C-alpha angles and dihedrals in degrees: 000000000000118000121201131180114211120199109207131195115198140180109268095237093054101042097107095042093044092050093053093045090052093047090055092058115104111250094031107110100178141001121201125191108214147172120252137050095339134046101212139025117200123193113209129189119188139160098232140030089236088063088061090054090053095047106039105043095017101047114007096044089052097056110111111258097024107129103174143352134205114193125204121188116211118228097187139004127226127183141165090227092059090051094049091047091054093053093046095057108124094012097096113130117239 
């Protein structure tokens, strides 16, 4: 599975509608509105790199109000939850 993080700038008057339209696209797992240099962050999970090409320029960039996107492809995932789960193996109470 390929994970991509897409930073999205939108027109202020279309932020809510654009976020929902993007969230409804197959392959988009989550969309966050945020403060900072970008307006939205979309988390994509797809099987093939070609799927990213279909989703980002083919769908997200065509949503009304989307002004710009910046896509980052994740190489590896790290999380505290994964670490805690690994150390808890075999420690379940009966």
